[in-house]
C-alpha angles and dihedrals in degrees: 000000000000121000121199108215117200113252119236110247116239113260116245119235122220111254113261125227109240090227097046116105122211115263116262126218112239118255122249093253094051091048092053091049091052092047095053091046092056092047090056093049089053092050091053091048092052120082115260118258116230116263098232107070093171116138090227120084119256111268118250115271114277118240113266116283128198126220118260111264132152112264090214139035116293102255126176096275092052091051090059091054103067118198104268117256092244090056101052108117091007123139121208133196123225095255089052092053093049090046090056092049098046093048091046095051094052098030092225133034131172121244086235092060094043091052090053102041104032103026105032090237094306094143097175092055090048093050090052093050092046090053092047094049093041092050088056091048097244098123138018123220116206140171119225136181116256118235116281099201087184094306117140127213129068119339113251115231122214127201112217136177128217132179122246117220087263091053092046091056091046095049088051090054103042106024097083089226127163115267093245097052111108123216129208136210133193136027114282127187101359091200090065096043094103093052089044093053089052088060090069090051091052088048094055092053093047093045091057090057092049092050092047089058092048104266116151140180095038115205125190128216114187120206088256090067094038093050091046093051092043092050090050092052093048092049090051092049093050090046092053095049115012093183094057115115112257095223089057092051091048091053093047090049092047090055091046091058097035092243123144120252109214131170093350094310142093113244113220118193123221087245141002119210114204123191143167127246134199095017093312096309091122137009137215140182142208125206120215131195125190110211124208136190090260093068115108123224094253090049091051093049091052092050090047093047089051090065096241123155101250124212135180137171114248091254093051091042091057093051092047091049088062092051095053104032093145095055105065090158090063094052091049088064094050108097121210119241 
């Protein structure tokens, strides 16, 4: 049997314009360029992700810091002391500035005293500032052994702060200190660190008395500076007159520096506090000495006779009392830190 299947009709093409060219497929380079442009457009349209992708939460905002700028006009001495490299662009808080100046004036201060006097016992803020200054190589924080003085038991450890050379220069530029205020850097004589830190405590007690009677603009001279100036004066006097009697020279130098001359020797205090009175019309000073259990009775009597303000810790005071049982008047004049 024969079947006749219907034939499919031929499809009609749309009439082409005589001027139209057949469409061209884009080249691989053009296709890639269009793809990159589309991606860039998508990124701009999307919200930006935060820069910090750390898994840890962002730390709480730090207290306000101020940029490092000198607190006094740039005199000749300041120009020689350029801002240290690690402090360029640095901002300091007021407590950080005070920390640098207090440590610089006394060479070494315990973190316990800094927390009390500079931070009003805000220990967390002090720890943050110490880490900030230490990271920038402006301070050093060390832990040293306390004095034993024959005592048994566990050795007490003391955490102390000193300035680096960079911190010393920065404190000079930003601390607003008097020109004649000397600053120190570095840890010296670790065995004497506990005694040296107690000088700062004695200073704070004496400074309160001075300020109550109207003293202002307090300056500090440690025994390092006093000894250096005194030795220079003795050397100059001997050079001017080699035949002159040494005892006479020492008495003259002692008078020059307002230091007591006791038992053929010049008595030098641990620190001298100078201050202004009556709006700077006159000046005064107080000398302080920190006693330890290692002091001998003769040494104690010399310091007392010199007229220094004597201080001692409670433990040292108990040991000294046993050494000079017969001199109750002397013990009455030793103040407790």
